[in-house]
MOPAC internal coordinates of N, CA, C and O (Angstrom, degrees):
PM7 1SCF
backbone

  N    0.0000 0     0.00 0     0.00 0    0    0    0
  C    1.5282 1     0.00 0     0.00 0    1    0    0
  C    1.6491 1   105.13 1     0.00 0    2    1    0
  O    1.2310 1   118.90 1   129.09 1    3    2    1
  N    1.2148 1   119.70 1   -50.91 1    3    2    1
  C    1.4829 1   121.75 1  -170.10 1    5    3    2
  C    1.5704 1   104.60 1   -71.40 1    6    5    3
  O    1.2310 1   119.91 1   146.65 1    7    6    5
  N    1.3600 1   117.78 1   -33.35 1    7    6    5
  C    1.3839 1   116.24 1   179.44 1    9    7    6
  C    1.5832 1   109.33 1   -69.30 1   10    9    7
  O    1.2310 1   119.20 1   132.67 1   11   10    9
  N    1.2267 1   119.14 1   -47.33 1   11   10    9
  C    1.4722 1   124.87 1   174.74 1   13   11   10
  C    1.5470 1   109.78 1   -51.18 1   14   13   11
  O    1.2310 1   119.96 1   130.78 1   15   14   13
  N    1.3629 1   117.67 1   -49.22 1   15   14   13
  C    1.4374 1   119.66 1  -173.84 1   17   15   14
  C    1.5280 1   106.57 1   -64.03 1   18   17   15
  O    1.2310 1   119.69 1   138.74 1   19   18   17
  N    1.3071 1   118.20 1   -41.26 1   19   18   17
  C    1.5317 1   122.88 1  -178.89 1   21   19   18
  C    1.5461 1   108.20 1   -61.76 1   22   21   19
  O    1.2310 1   123.20 1   137.49 1   23   22   21
  N    1.3629 1   111.47 1   -42.51 1   23   22   21
  C    1.5394 1   114.84 1  -175.31 1   25   23   22
  C    1.5435 1   107.61 1   -65.56 1   26   25   23
  O    1.2310 1   121.36 1   141.92 1   27   26   25
  N    1.3423 1   115.01 1   -38.08 1   27   26   25
  C    1.5189 1   116.68 1  -175.86 1   29   27   26
  C    1.4994 1   106.71 1   -64.03 1   30   29   27
  O    1.2310 1   120.70 1   128.73 1   31   30   29
  N    1.2877 1   116.26 1   -51.27 1   31   30   29
  C    1.4112 1   118.16 1  -174.76 1   33   31   30
  C    1.5807 1   116.57 1   -65.55 1   34   33   31
  O    1.2310 1   124.48 1   150.85 1   35   34   33
  N    1.3513 1   109.00 1   -29.15 1   35   34   33
  C    1.4989 1   115.33 1   175.70 1   37   35   34
  C    1.5185 1   108.28 1   -65.86 1   38   37   35
  O    1.2310 1   120.62 1   133.37 1   39   38   37
  N    1.3468 1   116.42 1   -46.63 1   39   38   37
  C    1.5650 1   120.09 1  -177.93 1   41   39   38
  C    1.5213 1   107.90 1   -66.79 1   42   41   39
  O    1.2310 1   119.37 1   148.23 1   43   42   41
  N    1.2921 1   118.82 1   -31.77 1   43   42   41
  C    1.4927 1   122.72 1  -174.63 1   45   43   42
  C    1.5843 1   104.80 1   -71.50 1   46   45   43
  O    1.2310 1   122.07 1   136.10 1   47   46   45
  N    1.2860 1   113.64 1   -43.90 1   47   46   45
  C    1.5065 1   117.24 1   177.28 1   49   47   46
  C    1.5182 1   110.88 1   -59.75 1   50   49   47
  O    1.2310 1   122.37 1   134.35 1   51   50   49
  N    1.4201 1   113.07 1   -45.65 1   51   50   49
  C    1.3976 1   115.81 1   174.85 1   53   51   50
  C    1.4493 1   118.01 1   -52.78 1   54   53   51
  O    1.2310 1   122.31 1   125.03 1   55   54   53
  N    1.3465 1   113.18 1   -54.97 1   55   54   53
  C    1.4857 1   119.83 1   175.59 1   57   55   54
  C    1.5319 1   117.15 1   -55.35 1   58   57   55
  O    1.2310 1   122.02 1   140.41 1   59   58   57
  N    1.3691 1   113.74 1   -39.59 1   59   58   57
  C    1.4227 1   118.57 1   175.23 1   61   59   58
  C    1.5632 1   113.35 1   -63.77 1   62   61   59
  O    1.2310 1   121.13 1   136.40 1   63   62   61
  N    1.3458 1   115.44 1   -43.60 1   63   62   61
  C    1.5055 1   119.07 1   176.85 1   65   63   62
  C    1.5120 1   107.02 1   -64.04 1   66   65   63
  O    1.2310 1   118.67 1   141.24 1   67   66   65
  N    1.3358 1   120.15 1   -38.76 1   67   66   65
  C    1.4845 1   120.07 1  -174.90 1   69   67   66
  C    1.4968 1   104.86 1   -64.35 1   70   69   67
  O    1.2310 1   118.80 1   130.33 1   71   70   69
  N    1.4505 1   119.89 1   -49.67 1   71   70   69
  C    1.3853 1   122.89 1  -175.07 1   73   71   70
  C    1.5582 1   112.73 1   -57.88 1   74   73   71
  O    1.2310 1   122.72 1   142.21 1   75   74   73
  N    1.3220 1   112.40 1   -37.79 1   75   74   73
  C    1.5029 1   123.28 1  -177.92 1   77   75   74
  C    1.4713 1   106.52 1   -66.43 1   78   77   75
  O    1.2310 1   118.66 1   135.93 1   79   78   77
  N    1.3796 1   120.16 1   -44.07 1   79   78   77
  C    1.4058 1   124.61 1  -177.52 1   81   79   78
  C    1.4884 1   109.51 1   -64.20 1   82   81   79
  O    1.2310 1   122.24 1   133.65 1   83   82   81
  N    1.4024 1   113.31 1   -46.35 1   83   82   81
  C    1.5610 1   116.76 1  -177.23 1   85   83   82
  C    1.5134 1   109.37 1   -66.40 1   86   85   83
  O    1.2310 1   120.45 1   140.03 1   87   86   85
  N    1.2398 1   116.75 1   -39.97 1   87   86   85
  C    1.5214 1   119.11 1  -179.45 1   89   87   86
  C    1.5662 1   111.43 1   -63.59 1   90   89   87
  O    1.2310 1   122.50 1   141.83 1   91   90   89
  N    1.3518 1   112.81 1   -38.17 1   91   90   89
  C    1.4710 1   119.46 1  -179.77 1   93   91   90
  C    1.5598 1   110.82 1   -66.91 1   94   93   91
  O    1.2310 1   120.76 1   134.41 1   95   94   93
  N    1.4148 1   116.16 1   -45.59 1   95   94   93
  C    1.3650 1   120.54 1  -177.99 1   97   95   94
  C    1.6444 1   109.71 1   -62.77 1   98   97   95
  O    1.2310 1   124.47 1   136.54 1   99   98   97
  N    1.3945 1   109.02 1   -43.46 1   99   98   97
  C    1.4433 1   110.45 1  -177.43 1  101   99   98
  C    1.5375 1   112.11 1   -67.07 1  102  101   99
  O    1.2310 1   120.96 1   150.22 1  103  102  101
  N    1.2594 1   115.77 1   -29.78 1  103  102  101
  C    1.5627 1   122.42 1   176.45 1  105  103  102
  C    1.5949 1   108.64 1   -64.19 1  106  105  103
  O    1.2310 1   122.35 1   132.14 1  107  106  105
  N    1.3309 1   113.11 1   -47.86 1  107  106  105
  C    1.4707 1   120.80 1   178.58 1  109  107  106
  C    1.5106 1   109.83 1   -61.35 1  110  109  107
  O    1.2310 1   120.26 1   138.61 1  111  110  109
  N    1.3416 1   117.10 1   -41.39 1  111  110  109
  C    1.5975 1   117.03 1  -177.60 1  113  111  110
  C    1.4168 1   107.78 1   -68.57 1  114  113  111
  O    1.2310 1   118.99 1   135.48 1  115  114  113
  N    1.3911 1   119.53 1   -44.52 1  115  114  113
  C    1.4929 1   123.43 1   179.81 1  117  115  114
  C    1.5103 1   110.56 1   -56.11 1  118  117  115
  O    1.2310 1   121.22 1   134.87 1  119  118  117
  N    1.4470 1   115.27 1   -45.13 1  119  118  117
  C    1.3769 1   119.16 1  -172.40 1  121  119  118
  C    1.6028 1   113.32 1   -71.43 1  122  121  119
  O    1.2310 1   121.57 1   143.47 1  123  122  121
  N    1.3530 1   114.59 1   -36.53 1  123  122  121
  C    1.4326 1   120.59 1   171.12 1  125  123  122
  C    1.5553 1   111.63 1   -65.73 1  126  125  123
  O    1.2310 1   120.32 1   138.26 1  127  126  125
  N    1.3898 1   117.00 1   -41.74 1  127  126  125
  C    1.5164 1   117.89 1   178.29 1  129  127  126
  C    1.4961 1   111.28 1   -62.65 1  130  129  127
  O    1.2310 1   122.54 1   138.60 1  131  130  129
  N    1.3504 1   112.75 1   -41.40 1  131  130  129
  C    1.5038 1   114.58 1   178.80 1  133  131  130
  C    1.5256 1   112.81 1   -63.48 1  134  133  131
  O    1.2310 1   120.74 1   133.27 1  135  134  133
  N    1.3253 1   116.18 1   -46.73 1  135  134  133
  C    1.4301 1   119.63 1   177.93 1  137  135  134
  C    1.5849 1   114.15 1   -59.94 1  138  137  135
  O    1.2310 1   120.90 1   142.87 1  139  138  137
  N    1.3485 1   115.88 1   -37.13 1  139  138  137
  C    1.4026 1   117.43 1  -177.96 1  141  139  138
  C    1.4726 1   108.51 1   -74.40 1  142  141  139
  O    1.2310 1   120.11 1   143.18 1  143  142  141
  N    1.3588 1   117.40 1   -36.82 1  143  142  141
  C    1.5768 1   119.22 1   179.95 1  145  143  142
  C    1.4892 1   105.57 1   -67.12 1  146  145  143
  O    1.2310 1   115.85 1   137.97 1  147  146  145
  N    1.3516 1   125.48 1   -42.03 1  147  146  145
  C    1.4330 1   126.86 1  -179.03 1  149  147  146
  C    1.5944 1   109.86 1   -60.03 1  150  149  147
  O    1.2310 1   122.31 1   139.75 1  151  150  149
  N    1.3340 1   113.18 1   -40.25 1  151  150  149
  C    1.5073 1   116.02 1   179.50 1  153  151  150
  C    1.4624 1   114.42 1   -67.92 1  154  153  151
  O    1.2310 1   120.77 1   131.71 1  155  154  153
  N    1.2989 1   116.12 1   -48.29 1  155  154  153
  C    1.4412 1   121.48 1  -174.85 1  157  155  154
  C    1.5217 1   113.92 1   -80.28 1  158  157  155
  O    1.2310 1   118.35 1   147.66 1  159  158  157
  N    1.2991 1   120.75 1   -32.34 1  159  158  157
  C    1.3995 1   124.81 1  -176.92 1  161  159  158
  C    1.4682 1   111.40 1   -84.59 1  162  161  159
  O    1.2310 1   118.05 1   -19.09 1  163  162  161
  N    1.3543 1   121.33 1   160.91 1  163  162  161
  C    1.3921 1   122.44 1   173.33 1  165  163  162
  C    1.5945 1   113.98 1   -71.61 1  166  165  163
  O    1.2310 1   121.10 1   -38.75 1  167  166  165
  N    1.3139 1   115.50 1   141.25 1  167  166  165
  C    1.4789 1   115.35 1   178.84 1  169  167  166
  C    1.6071 1   115.91 1   -70.92 1  170  169  167
  O    1.2310 1   122.48 1   -46.42 1  171  170  169
  N    1.2105 1   112.86 1   133.58 1  171  170  169
  C    1.4734 1   116.10 1  -177.64 1  173  171  170
  C    1.5558 1   110.42 1   -97.44 1  174  173  171
  O    1.2310 1   120.10 1   180.00 1  175  174  173

């Protein structure tokens, strides 16, 4: 029982960290893309 609970919490932490990492990289990519499009494109 204790082993199973620890395993579940460990996998939950892993999934949470993975989601955080993916969201962070997506945010960075979006920010870089926005900055690049602002620099190259004409200002509206």
